[in-house]
MIVEXVEX-707420 format. One record per residue (C-alpha): residue number from 1; x, y, z; residue in three letters. Coordinates in Angstrom, 2 decimals. Example, Ala and Ser with C-alpha at 12.3 -4.5 7.8 and 13.67 -1.06 7.14 Angstrom:
BEGIN
ATOM  pos       xx       yy       zz  code
ATOM    1    12.30    -4.50     7.80   ALA
ATOM    2    13.67    -1.06     7.14   SER
***
This chain:
BEGIN
ATOM  pos       xx       yy       zz  code
ATOM    1     7.34   -23.78    42.56   MET
ATOM    2     8.81   -24.32    39.09   ILE
ATOM    3    12.56   -24.02    38.82   GLU
ATOM    4    12.58   -21.83    35.73   THR
ATOM    5    16.35   -21.92    35.38   GLU
ATOM    6    16.10   -25.56    34.30   SER
ATOM    7    13.44   -25.02    31.59   ILE
ATOM    8    15.79   -23.59    28.93   ARG
ATOM    9    18.29   -26.34    29.71   TYR
ATOM   10    15.61   -29.02    29.21   LYS
ATOM   11    14.57   -27.46    25.90   LEU
ATOM   12    18.18   -27.40    24.73   GLU
ATOM   13    18.69   -30.99    25.85   GLN
ATOM   14    15.53   -32.02    24.01   ARG
ATOM   15    17.06   -30.62    20.81   GLU
ATOM   16    20.29   -32.54    21.39   ILE
ATOM   17    18.45   -35.78    22.12   ASP
ATOM   18    15.79   -35.63    19.41   ASN
ATOM   19    16.93   -33.54    16.45   LEU
ATOM   20    18.93   -34.75    13.48   SER
ATOM   21    22.69   -34.94    13.74   GLU
ATOM   22    22.76   -32.21    11.08   PHE
ATOM   23    20.41   -29.84    12.94   ALA
ATOM   24    21.67   -26.63    14.52   THR
ATOM   25    21.37   -26.92    18.30   LYS
ATOM   26    20.69   -23.73    20.22   SER
ATOM   27    23.03   -24.65    23.08   ARG
ATOM   28    25.92   -24.62    20.59   PHE
ATOM   29    25.00   -21.38    18.85   SER
ATOM   30    27.88   -19.17    17.77   LYS
ATOM   31    26.26   -16.50    19.88   GLY
ATOM   32    25.49   -12.81    19.58   ARG
ATOM   33    27.75    -9.84    18.89   LYS
ATOM   34    26.97    -8.44    22.32   LYS
ATOM   35    26.99   -11.01    25.14   PRO
ATOM   36    23.75   -11.30    27.13   GLU
ATOM   37    22.44   -13.22    30.09   ASN
ATOM   38    20.55   -16.30    28.96   GLU
ATOM   39    16.76   -16.46    29.20   CYS
ATOM   40    15.55   -18.99    31.77   ASP
ATOM   41    12.49   -20.01    29.70   LEU
ATOM   42    13.55   -19.83    26.06   ARG
ATOM   43    16.41   -21.03    23.89   THR
ATOM   44    18.51   -18.53    21.95   ASN
ATOM   45    16.65   -19.13    18.69   PHE
ATOM   46    13.27   -18.79    20.39   GLN
ATOM   47    14.39   -15.41    21.72   ARG
ATOM   48    15.45   -14.38    18.20   ASP
ATOM   49    12.04   -15.32    16.85   ARG
ATOM   50    10.27   -13.32    19.56   ASP
ATOM   51    12.45   -10.25    19.05   ARG
ATOM   52    11.70   -10.23    15.34   ILE
ATOM   53     7.99   -10.78    15.94   LEU
ATOM   54     7.84    -7.77    18.28   HIS
ATOM   55     9.92    -5.46    16.08   SER
ATOM   56     8.48    -2.38    14.38   LYS
ATOM   57     9.86    -3.51    11.01   ALA
ATOM   58     7.84    -6.73    11.25   PHE
ATOM   59     4.60    -4.84    11.92   ARG
ATOM   60     5.17    -2.63     8.88   ARG
ATOM   61     5.21    -5.66     6.57   LEU
ATOM   62     1.40    -5.73     6.63   LYS
ATOM   63     1.32    -2.58     4.47   HIS
ATOM   64     4.13    -3.49     2.06   LYS
ATOM   65     3.55    -4.89    -1.42   THR
ATOM   66     4.15    -8.52    -2.30   GLN
ATOM   67     3.28    -8.39    -6.03   VAL
ATOM   68     0.13    -6.29    -6.36   PHE
ATOM   69     0.31    -2.62    -5.37   LEU
ATOM   70    -2.37    -1.55    -2.86   SER
ATOM   71    -4.78    -4.32    -3.85   PRO
ATOM   72    -8.50    -3.57    -3.64   PHE
ATOM   73    -9.18    -7.15    -2.52   ASP
ATOM   74    -8.29    -8.04     1.07   ASP
ATOM   75    -7.36   -11.58    -0.01   HIS
ATOM   76    -4.24   -10.62    -1.98   PHE
ATOM   77    -0.96   -11.29    -0.25   ARG
ATOM   78     1.07    -8.57     1.40   THR
ATOM   79     4.69    -8.84     2.45   ARG
ATOM   80     3.48    -9.91     5.91   LEU
ATOM   81     1.24   -12.75     4.74   THR
ATOM   82     4.04   -13.92     2.43   HIS
ATOM   83     6.37   -13.99     5.45   THR
ATOM   84     3.90   -16.04     7.48   LEU
ATOM   85     3.48   -18.54     4.63   GLU
ATOM   86     7.26   -18.93     4.33   VAL
ATOM   87     7.38   -19.56     8.08   SER
ATOM   88     4.64   -22.20     7.92   GLN
ATOM   89     6.22   -24.02     4.96   ILE
ATOM   90     9.67   -23.82     6.55   GLY
ATOM   91     8.46   -25.21     9.87   ARG
ATOM   92     6.70   -28.09     8.14   THR
ATOM   93     9.91   -29.06     6.33   ILE
ATOM   94    12.07   -28.60     9.44   ALA
ATOM   95     9.75   -30.73    11.56   ARG
ATOM   96     9.76   -33.52     8.98   ALA
ATOM   97    13.55   -33.47     8.74   LEU
ATOM   98    14.13   -33.16    12.52   ASP
ATOM   99    15.84   -29.80    12.08   LEU
ATOM  100    15.61   -26.83    14.45   ASN
ATOM  101    12.12   -25.48    13.90   GLU
ATOM  102    12.74   -22.42    16.10   ASP
ATOM  103    15.72   -21.31    14.04   LEU
ATOM  104    13.77   -21.81    10.80   VAL
ATOM  105    10.90   -19.72    12.17   GLU
ATOM  106    13.23   -16.91    13.30   ALA
ATOM  107    14.92   -16.74     9.90   ILE
ATOM  108    11.60   -16.89     8.03   ALA
ATOM  109     9.98   -14.12    10.08   LEU
ATOM  110    13.02   -11.87     9.61   GLY
ATOM  111    13.95   -12.58     6.00   HIS
ATOM  112    12.04    -9.66     4.41   ASP
ATOM  113    12.28    -6.99     7.12   LEU
ATOM  114    14.43    -4.84     4.84   GLY
ATOM  115    12.06    -4.91     1.89   HIS
ATOM  116    11.11    -1.58     0.35   THR
ATOM  117     7.66    -0.14    -0.30   PRO
ATOM  118     6.15    -1.34    -3.60   PHE
ATOM  119     8.00    -4.67    -3.46   GLY
ATOM  120    10.77    -5.44    -5.95   HIS
ATOM  121     9.81    -2.33    -7.91   CYS
ATOM  122    10.93    -0.13    -5.00   GLY
ATOM  123    14.00    -2.29    -4.50   GLU
ATOM  124    14.93    -1.80    -8.15   GLY
ATOM  125    14.74     1.99    -7.86   VAL
ATOM  126    16.99     2.11    -4.81   LEU
ATOM  127    19.36    -0.34    -6.46   ASN
ATOM  128    19.76     2.16    -9.32   GLU
ATOM  129    20.14     5.22    -7.09   LEU
ATOM  130    22.33     3.99    -4.25   VAL
ATOM  131    26.09     3.70    -4.68   LYS
ATOM  132    26.95     0.03    -4.51   GLY
ATOM  133    23.34    -0.97    -5.10   GLY
ATOM  134    20.54    -2.00    -2.79   PHE
ATOM  135    19.45    -5.55    -1.92   HIS
ATOM  136    16.61    -6.28     0.46   HIS
ATOM  137    18.32    -9.25     2.12   ASN
ATOM  138    21.33    -7.09     3.06   ILE
ATOM  139    18.97    -4.37     4.28   GLN
ATOM  140    17.10    -6.97     6.36   SER
ATOM  141    20.36    -7.75     8.14   VAL
ATOM  142    20.92    -4.02     8.68   ARG
ATOM  143    17.45    -3.73    10.20   VAL
ATOM  144    18.10    -6.41    12.81   VAL
ATOM  145    21.72    -5.47    13.48   GLU
ATOM  146    21.66    -1.67    13.37   VAL
ATOM  147    18.29     0.00    12.96   LEU
ATOM  148    16.47    -2.06    15.59   GLU
ATOM  149    19.56    -3.55    17.23   ASP
ATOM  150    17.95    -6.91    18.01   LEU
ATOM  151    21.32    -8.53    18.72   ASN
ATOM  152    20.36   -11.84    17.10   LEU
ATOM  153    22.39   -15.02    16.97   CYS
ATOM  154    24.84   -15.42    14.10   GLN
ATOM  155    22.89   -18.37    12.69   GLU
ATOM  156    19.71   -16.32    12.41   THR
ATOM  157    21.50   -13.42    10.74   ILE
ATOM  158    23.18   -15.78     8.26   ASP
ATOM  159    19.81   -17.26     7.33   GLY
ATOM  160    18.28   -13.82     6.77   ILE
ATOM  161    21.19   -12.79     4.57   LEU
ATOM  162    21.26   -15.97     2.49   THR
ATOM  163    17.53   -16.51     1.93   HIS
ATOM  164    17.74   -15.11    -1.59   THR
ATOM  165    19.26   -16.56    -4.77   TRP
ATOM  166    23.01   -16.52    -5.19   GLY
ATOM  167    23.91   -17.09    -1.52   TYR
ATOM  168    25.07   -20.25     0.24   THR
ATOM  169    23.45   -20.75     3.67   PRO
ATOM  170    25.66   -22.08     6.45   LYS
ATOM  171    23.00   -24.15     8.22   THR
ATOM  172    20.40   -26.65     7.00   PRO
ATOM  173    17.74   -24.46     8.62   GLU
ATOM  174    18.75   -21.54     6.43   ALA
ATOM  175    18.66   -23.86     3.41   GLN
ATOM  176    15.07   -24.71     4.37   VAL
ATOM  177    14.04   -21.05     4.41   VAL
ATOM  178    15.76   -20.37     1.09   GLN
ATOM  179    13.62   -23.11    -0.49   LEU
ATOM  180    10.46   -22.25     1.47   ALA
ATOM  181    10.66   -18.64     0.25   ASP
ATOM  182    10.78   -19.76    -3.39   LYS
ATOM  183     7.95   -22.26    -3.27   ILE
ATOM  184     5.81   -19.92    -1.16   ALA
ATOM  185     5.91   -17.00    -3.56   TYR
ATOM  186     5.61   -19.14    -6.70   ILE
ATOM  187     2.43   -20.75    -5.38   ASN
ATOM  188     0.72   -17.79    -3.74   HIS
ATOM  189     1.59   -15.48    -6.63   ASP
ATOM  190    -0.08   -17.92    -9.02   ILE
ATOM  191    -3.20   -17.88    -6.85   GLU
ATOM  192    -3.20   -14.07    -6.59   ASP
ATOM  193    -2.65   -13.70   -10.34   SER
ATOM  194    -5.61   -15.96   -11.07   ILE
ATOM  195    -7.73   -13.96    -8.59   ARG
ATOM  196    -6.68   -10.75   -10.36   ALA
ATOM  197    -7.67   -12.16   -13.76   GLY
ATOM  198    -4.15   -11.84   -15.16   ILE
ATOM  199    -3.84   -15.56   -15.86   ILE
ATOM  200    -6.08   -18.61   -15.72   VAL
ATOM  201    -5.18   -22.05   -14.51   GLU
ATOM  202    -4.93   -23.45   -18.04   ASN
ATOM  203    -2.24   -20.89   -18.92   ASP
ATOM  204     0.31   -22.57   -16.64   LEU
ATOM  205     2.94   -24.76   -18.35   PRO
ATOM  206     1.36   -28.12   -19.05   LYS
ATOM  207     4.35   -30.24   -18.05   ASP
ATOM  208     4.65   -28.40   -14.72   CYS
ATOM  209     0.97   -28.95   -13.99   ILE
ATOM  210     1.21   -32.62   -14.92   GLU
ATOM  211     4.11   -33.00   -12.52   TYR
ATOM  212     2.81   -30.92    -9.59   PHE
ATOM  213    -1.00   -30.59   -10.17   SER
ATOM  214    -3.09   -27.58   -11.08   SER
ATOM  215    -4.58   -27.48    -7.56   VAL
ATOM  216    -2.54   -25.14    -5.39   GLN
ATOM  217    -2.67   -27.19    -2.19   SER
ATOM  218    -1.59   -30.34    -4.08   LYS
ATOM  219     1.14   -28.47    -5.97   ARG
ATOM  220     2.54   -26.99    -2.76   LEU
ATOM  221     2.29   -30.33    -0.97   ASN
ATOM  222     4.19   -32.04    -3.81   LYS
ATOM  223     7.00   -29.47    -3.64   MET
ATOM  224     7.34   -29.89     0.12   ILE
ATOM  225     7.36   -33.69    -0.18   HIS
ATOM  226    10.06   -33.49    -2.85   GLU
ATOM  227    12.27   -31.56    -0.43   ILE
ATOM  228    11.64   -33.87     2.51   VAL
ATOM  229    12.08   -37.14     0.60   SER
ATOM  230    15.26   -35.86    -1.06   ASN
ATOM  231    16.82   -34.48     2.16   SER
ATOM  232    16.08   -37.01     4.92   THR
ATOM  233    19.24   -37.99     6.81   ASN
ATOM  234    21.36   -35.74     4.60   LYS
ATOM  235    23.44   -32.66     5.53   PRO
ATOM  236    22.10   -30.66     2.56   ILE
ATOM  237    18.44   -29.68     2.13   VAL
ATOM  238    17.37   -29.70    -1.50   SER
ATOM  239    14.70   -30.81    -3.98   MET
ATOM  240    15.09   -33.73    -6.29   SER
ATOM  241    16.64   -32.71    -9.61   GLU
ATOM  242    13.41   -33.35   -11.51   GLU
ATOM  243    11.25   -31.38    -9.07   ALA
ATOM  244    13.71   -28.48    -9.08   TRP
ATOM  245    13.60   -28.41   -12.89   HIS
ATOM  246     9.82   -27.96   -12.92   TYR
ATOM  247     9.89   -25.52   -10.00   THR
ATOM  248    12.37   -23.22   -11.70   THR
ATOM  249    10.49   -23.53   -14.97   LYS
ATOM  250     7.29   -22.45   -13.23   LEU
ATOM  251     9.14   -19.57   -11.60   ARG
ATOM  252    10.52   -18.39   -14.93   GLN
ATOM  253     7.04   -18.63   -16.46   TRP
ATOM  254     5.77   -16.33   -13.69   MET
ATOM  255     8.50   -13.82   -14.48   PHE
ATOM  256     7.62   -13.87   -18.17   ASP
ATOM  257     3.86   -13.64   -17.67   ASN
ATOM  258     3.22   -11.89   -14.36   VAL
ATOM  259     6.26   -10.33   -12.68   TYR
ATOM  260     7.41    -8.42   -15.78   ILE
ATOM  261     5.24    -6.38   -18.15   ASP
ATOM  262     1.79    -7.62   -17.09   SER
ATOM  263    -1.35    -5.79   -15.88   PRO
ATOM  264    -0.03    -6.37   -12.35   ALA
ATOM  265     2.75    -3.92   -13.16   LYS
ATOM  266     0.78    -1.08   -14.75   LEU
ATOM  267     1.15     1.19   -11.71   GLU
ATOM  268     4.84     0.47   -11.15   GLU
ATOM  269     5.99     3.46   -13.21   LYS
ATOM  270     4.15     5.73   -10.78   LYS
ATOM  271     5.50     3.80    -7.79   ALA
ATOM  272     9.05     4.10    -9.12   ARG
ATOM  273     8.58     7.83    -9.43   ASN
ATOM  274     7.38     8.09    -5.82   VAL
ATOM  275    10.51     6.36    -4.51   VAL
ATOM  276    12.82     8.32    -6.82   LYS
ATOM  277    11.40    11.74    -5.97   GLU
ATOM  278    11.42    11.04    -2.23   LEU
ATOM  279    15.03     9.89    -2.47   PHE
ATOM  280    16.23    13.15    -4.02   PHE
ATOM  281    13.96    15.24    -1.78   LEU
ATOM  282    15.34    13.78     1.44   TYR
ATOM  283    18.91    13.99     0.24   LYS
ATOM  284    18.40    17.70    -0.44   GLU
ATOM  285    16.74    18.22     2.94   MET
ATOM  286    19.69    16.65     4.78   LEU
ATOM  287    22.48    18.45     2.92   GLU
ATOM  288    22.54    21.56     5.18   PRO
ATOM  289    22.52    19.57     8.44   ILE
ATOM  290    24.33    16.29     7.82   CYS
ATOM  291    27.73    15.03     6.70   GLU
ATOM  292    27.64    14.24     3.00   GLU
ATOM  293    29.04    10.75     3.56   SER
ATOM  294    26.06     9.82     5.76   LYS
ATOM  295    23.20    11.30     3.75   ILE
ATOM  296    22.65     8.49     1.26   GLU
ATOM  297    22.72     5.86     3.99   ARG
ATOM  298    20.17     7.73     6.11   ILE
ATOM  299    17.81     8.32     3.20   VAL
ATOM  300    18.06     4.70     2.07   THR
ATOM  301    17.24     3.43     5.56   ASP
ATOM  302    14.31     5.80     5.84   TYR
ATOM  303    12.71     5.08     2.47   ILE
ATOM  304    13.28     1.32     2.55   SER
ATOM  305    11.50     1.19     5.90   GLY
ATOM  306     8.38     2.92     4.57   MET
ATOM  307     5.12     1.15     3.91   THR
ATOM  308     3.44     1.71     0.54   ASP
ATOM  309     0.82     4.03     1.95   ARG
ATOM  310     3.30     6.05     4.00   TYR
ATOM  311     5.47     6.59     0.93   ALA
ATOM  312     2.42     7.76    -1.04   VAL
ATOM  313     1.39    10.06     1.81   MET
ATOM  314     4.85    11.68     1.99   LYS
ATOM  315     4.88    12.07    -1.79   PHE
ATOM  316     1.48    13.80    -1.75   GLU
ATOM  317     2.57    15.97     1.16   GLU
ATOM  318     5.64    17.20    -0.70   ASN
ATOM  319     4.71    17.15    -4.39   PHE
ATOM  320     0.94    17.47    -4.75   ILE
ATOM  321    -0.33    21.06    -4.49   PRO
ATOM  322    -3.08    21.79    -2.01   LYS
ATOM  323    -5.68    24.50    -2.01   GLY
ATOM  324    -5.43    27.37     0.44   LEU
ATOM  325    -6.44    26.16     3.87   GLN
ATOM  326    -8.43    28.63     5.96   THR
ATOM  327   -10.04    28.29     9.34   THR
ATOM  328   -13.81    28.25     9.06   ALA
ATOM  329   -15.42    30.99    11.10   LYS
ATOM  330   -18.63    30.57    13.02   ASP
ATOM  331   -19.77    34.22    12.74   ASP
ATOM  332   -22.97    33.23    11.02   TYR
ATOM  333   -23.92    30.99    13.92   LEU
ATOM  334   -23.85    33.96    16.26   PHE
ATOM  335   -25.71    36.17    13.77   LYS
ATOM  336   -28.48    33.59    13.72   LEU
ATOM  337   -28.57    33.57    17.47   ALA
ATOM  338   -29.32    37.29    17.43   LYS
ATOM  339   -31.89    37.18    14.63   VAL
ATOM  340   -33.96    34.13    15.51   ILE
ATOM  341   -36.34    34.40    18.44   ASP
***
């Protein structure tokens, strides 16, 4: 008989014995807001990963936009496939640097749970409408803390919050995810944009291609190597200065040529209208039955949790007129039964 109570302890001890001195060890986690009994088979960060993986918000990511709205081609990324690519890249970096791979995976899988339908287009609409603005990373934290009450460890929540630009992660694992998110979307959005015919390989900045390669797998591999070689045995995870220069230049080029005012964005005006109209509709619906101070929060949580197709369905249900629906009668069937021998 296996003594399961010792398995988690052995996993924790393995982290202490084998991981970098800078790695975040699960045995020394700052813990959860609500105390819980420990799992006998899994570390705290493994439990966080599993809770996120089994959440409803995670499942909805498969029908949320990454860049292209409702793509006709099954090979375009969705918010879910982006999340999985961030996780894979993050785990590769963490493994190479002897950091806590479980914590990286938990952060990566949870980092976009609060994203709106229609990607950053939907986020922009809510940011304009909501008092104090709307930011998907803050909403992701709200999803795990309030809406699904996953009671995650503080380190996981910090990583989810700080995955986006302008935040300073508290752990090297969160720093890994912040970088993995950037290099994942830069590379897969280039591939998707080429597939969509918006750009061709030769359009990419020549100096960036000379530095990284025009081949996606080689470009991604180079970026990952630049992080690993520049961060080994260091408390901070970062790219070399030269690699970061070309990475940010490539990112800016994507903003100028794909993310803003390109054929990929032709339907965004309609998508913005869907989110805007639903926002005002639901606010009006709640006014007779809910405290005014709570209405905006409720509507924001509801709409930000929608998938693209659910938002479109609710818009059609409420704003697109339908013809008169009548129940078909089968009288003629019975008339035929009387007439035909």
